[in-house]
N, C-alpha and C positions, 0 to 999 in steps of 0.2 A: 689585495692590500688589507692588512689588519686595521679595523676602524680605530680612530683616535678616541680615547676614552675621556669623556667630558664630565666635569663637575660644575654645576651651575649655581651661582649665588644670586638669589633674588628672584626666583621663579614663584610668584605668589599664587596660592590656590584660591584666594578670595578676590583679588583684583585681576579679573580675567583680561583686562585691557592693558596689563603691564607691558613694558617694552620687551621683557624676556619672552612673554607668551605671544605677543603680536609680531615681533621681528625676528626672534631666534628660532622658536619652535617650528614655524611652518616649514623651514628648510630642514632642520634637524630631524623632524619626524616624517619627511618626505622620503620616497624610495631612494632618490639621489643622495640626500643627506645621510640616510642610514647606511649607505654603502661606504661612507667615509668617516662617520662619527657614531659613537654610541654613548648615550647619556647613562652614566653609572652612579652619579651622586647628585643630590640636591641639598643646598644649605640655605636655610631661612632663619628667622629670629628664634625659632624653637624647632625641636624635632617633630612635634605634632604638626606644625605649619608645613614643614618639609614633607611629611607623610601625606598631608592633604593634597599638596601640589602633585605628588607622584600619583595619587589616586585620581585626581581630577583630570590630569592630562594623559592618563593611562601610559605612563612611562614603562620602559622595559622591566620585566620581572628581575628582582635583585637590586634595583636601584636603591642606593643607600641614603637614608635621611640624616642630615646633620643639623644641629642647632647652633653651631658657632663656627666661624671660619678656621679657627685653629685646629679643630678636629678634622675638618675636610682637608686641610693642608697636609695632614699626616697619612692620608689614604694613599697607599702605594699604588693603587689601581687607577688613579686619576692622572692622566697625561696633561690635560689642558684645563685650566680653571677659567670659567667665564663669569665676569663680575657685571651684573646688570641691576644693581641697586640704585637708589637715589644717590646723586653725586656726593653728598656729605657722608655717605657710608662707604665710598670706594676705598679710601685709604685704609681703614681698619679691616675691611673685608678682604682685600687682595694682598695686603702686606704679608700675612702669614704664609701664603702660598708662594710668594716670591722668595721669601727667606728659605722656604723648603726646597727651592730650586725648580718649581713647576712652571711650565709655560703658562702665560696669562693672556686673556682677551678681556680688555677693560673698555667699557663704553666711555664716550667722551661726555664731559670733561674727565680727565684722568683723576683729578682730585678737587677738593674745595678751594685750594689756593696753591700758589706757586711753590711754597715751602714744602707742602706734602708731596707735590708732583716731583720736586727735585729729589726728595728722599727716596721715593719709589723708583725713580730713574736711576739713581746711584746704586740702589740695591739690585735692580735688574741687571745693571752693567756688571756689578761685582759677581753676581751669580751666573752670569753668562746665559740667561734664559732667553728663549724665543718669546716674543710678545706681539700682540696686535692691539691697536687702539681703534675705537669705533669711529674713525673719520673716514667717510665713504667716498670722498672725492675721486680717488684713483679707480674706483670700480662702479661709478655712476654712469650709466650708458650715455646720456646726452652730453655730459662733461667730457667723456672720452672722445666724442665726435668733435667737439670744439678743439681739444688738444690735437686731434688728428689733422684737422684743417690747418692749424698753425704749423705743425711739423711738416706738412706737405708744401708749405710755402704759398698757400692759396692767397694770402693777403700780404706776402712779403714780410719784412721785419715789422714787429709790433712797435708802434710809435707812442701809443697811449691807450688807456682803457678806463672806461667810466662805468660806475655801478650805482643804480638807484634801487633801494630795497625797503619794503615795509613788511614786517613779519614779526614772528615771535609770540604774538597773542592775537585773538580774533576781535579784540575790542580796544579802543583807545584808553578808556577810563577804568577797565575792570579786567580781572583774571578769574578763572574758576577757583573755587575754594581749595581744590586739590593742588593748585599751583601757588598757594600763599608764599611758598619759598622763593618764587620769582621776585618778590619784593624785598628779599633779605640777602644782601650781597655775601654775608658770611657763609651761606650754604654753598655757594659756588655754581649753582645751576640756575640760569635765568636767560632772558631774551638776548643779553649781550654775549655771554659765554657760549650759549647754544645756537640761537638764531644767527647772530653775527659771527660767532666763532666758527661754525661750519662753513659759512660763506667765505670768511677770511682764508680758511684753509683751501677751499676749492680754488679761489682766485690764485693763490700762490702755487698750487699744484699745476695749474695751467701756464702761469706767467713767470714762475720763479719767485724766490723769496724777496719780499719787499725790503727796501733800504731807506734810510733817512726818513723814517716815519714821523709825520706830524699829524696831530689829531686834536679834536675838540669833542667833549662829551657834555651832554646837558640832561638834567632831570626835569622834564617838562611837567610831569604829573606826579608830584610828591605824595599825593593821596590816591590810593587805588582801591576800587571796590572789589569785594570778593563775591562771586555769584554762586548761587546754589545749583548743584548738579541736577536737582529735581525740578526746580521752578525757573531757573535762569535769572532769577531776581537777585539784586545785590542784598546780601544779608549782613555785611560788615564792611567798614572802610578802615584801611590800615595805612600807616606811613611806609613809604618805600625809600630805600637808599640806593636803588639800582638805576643808573642812567637809562633813559629811553630814547636817546638820540645820539648817534655817533657819526662824526665826519672824520675821514682819514685821507690824507694824501701821502704818497710815497713815490720813490724812484725804483725802477727795475734795473737789474744788472744786464749788461750786454752779453748774452750767451744764447746759443742755439738760434732761435727765431726772434729774439728780443733786441731792439736797438738799445745801446747803452744809454742810460738816463731817461728811458721811456717813463712816462708819468702814469700813476694809478690814482684814481679819485673814487672814493667810496662814501655813499651816504646810506645810513641804516636807521630806520625809525621803528620802534616797537608799536605794533598795531596793524590794522588792515590798511591796504593802499587806498588811494582816492577811488571812488566808485568808477568801475569800468576799466581801471588800470591793473596791470599784473603786479604780483608781489615783487617780482624781480625783473629788472631790465639791465642786462650787462652787454656793453658794447666794446668791441676791441677794434681799434683803428690801426691800419697797417699802411705800408708803402703802396701796395697794389690794390687794396680793398679794405673792407671792414666786415665784421661779423656782429650780428645782434642775437643775443640769447634771451628769450622771453619765457619766464616760468610763471604760470598762473598760480601754482600751489604754494610756493614759499622759498626759503633760502637754505634749508637743510636738505640733505639727500632724500630723507623720507618725504618731505613735503614737495620737493621738486618732482619726485616720482609719482605723486598722488594725483596730479592734474596735468593737462597738456603742456608740453614744452615745444616752443618753436625756435628753430635755428635758421637764421637768414644770412646769406652771403651776398655782399655787394661787390661786384668787380668794377673797379674804376675805369679800366680800358674799354670795356664793352658796355658799361653802364647797366649791365644785366643784374637783376636781383633774383636770387634763386633760394627757394626754401630747401634746406638740406634734410633729407629723411634720416631717421634713426629708429632703432628699436632695441629692446632687450632680447637676449637669446630666448628661444622657445621654452626651454625648461624654466627660465627665470620668469617669464610671463605667466606661468602657471601659479606663481606665488603671489600673495598680497603685495601691494606696492611697498609697504613698510618693510617687508622682509627681503627685498631684492638686493639692496646694497649689502646688507649683513650676509646674505647667502653668498655673494660674490667674494666677500672677505674670507668666509669659511673655505670656499673653493680654492682661493689663492693660497691660503695657509696649508691646506691639505696637499697641494701639489708642490709646496716648498718654494713658491714664487714670491720672495720677499720684495720684489720690485713693484708688486701690485697691492701692497698694503703698507700702512705706516705702523711704527712700533712706539714703545713708551718713550724712547729718546726723542723721537719726533714730537710726541705730545708735549714734552717738557719745553721744547723750542716754541711751540704755539702758546703754551701757558705763559712763558716769559714775555712774548710779544703782547699778549692780552693784558698782562699785568702792567706793562709799560703804558699801553694805551689807556687803561682804566685809571692810571695814576693821576690823570689830568681832568678829574671830574669838575663840573661847574656847579 
């Protein structure tokens, strides 16, 4: 198979902990990744910045540097453009490539707001491009196990599901200086769109799309401290307009293994959980039993994969409680935790399995749901 030729937007040569370098490169530069993909171009804010990234990460000889997305979009040797910038740059970064008819892999959120997301989705549809959105629920190993238990009828029809989550940042009152934008809703990347947004998508991947959504949001901490990356001390206090508490109730449609009218209850709070408790406890109640999903790490695929996940099955008839084992494939375990979900998205795209990943049209649906939920801020 001829490798798919990639152009990456947002591979920083100075921020070595950027999402592109920590989540995308480990797979793309692995023997397995190289067999299916070849990085042929890098686009940053300047050509010099792109050249630095090519040098720092020792990308293949001949990798072309670009200083703006329009030039990258005109490169006939690029098959798939990967957008891994901060969310407020997604729209301007990926739009030229979509217009040029190139396939696109865009990290979540798709854009800063639903209007930009809608425009990108319409362009992608008009151009008929293949696309991937960085929502990893369909390829996150422990989530796949839960879905498998449901499909096997291990708990019968789902009657209700409850979720308690605390995540998004490691402090109640502060965020790192680098995450100042978490306090600015106009940017579009924050604990709600990312921490809650990923979780919201995972729940609906397993349980089906939510209906009749009711919600309440609250901004409990309107003043947020910014902590220094070197000292950990608060160096500035800023006003936030991003809610830090979300309650959602919804109904589930009766299909497959879901009882019609089954209830979904979700609570999400920005910050760490109560000491000794996990970041995420997700319980699914069925006719014959119930499943409890306990994630120590967080609510996004990256954080879920970073620490232990326990899946417990309770059978009502036998009263037996069983811990369900799970694991990533051997090749996936060789990658850093942050890279595993991304790697499985790349694998699914390479084999043409569009049932194993979501596209830009799906991203728009989630944006519209989140827009509706966030419209009722308190």
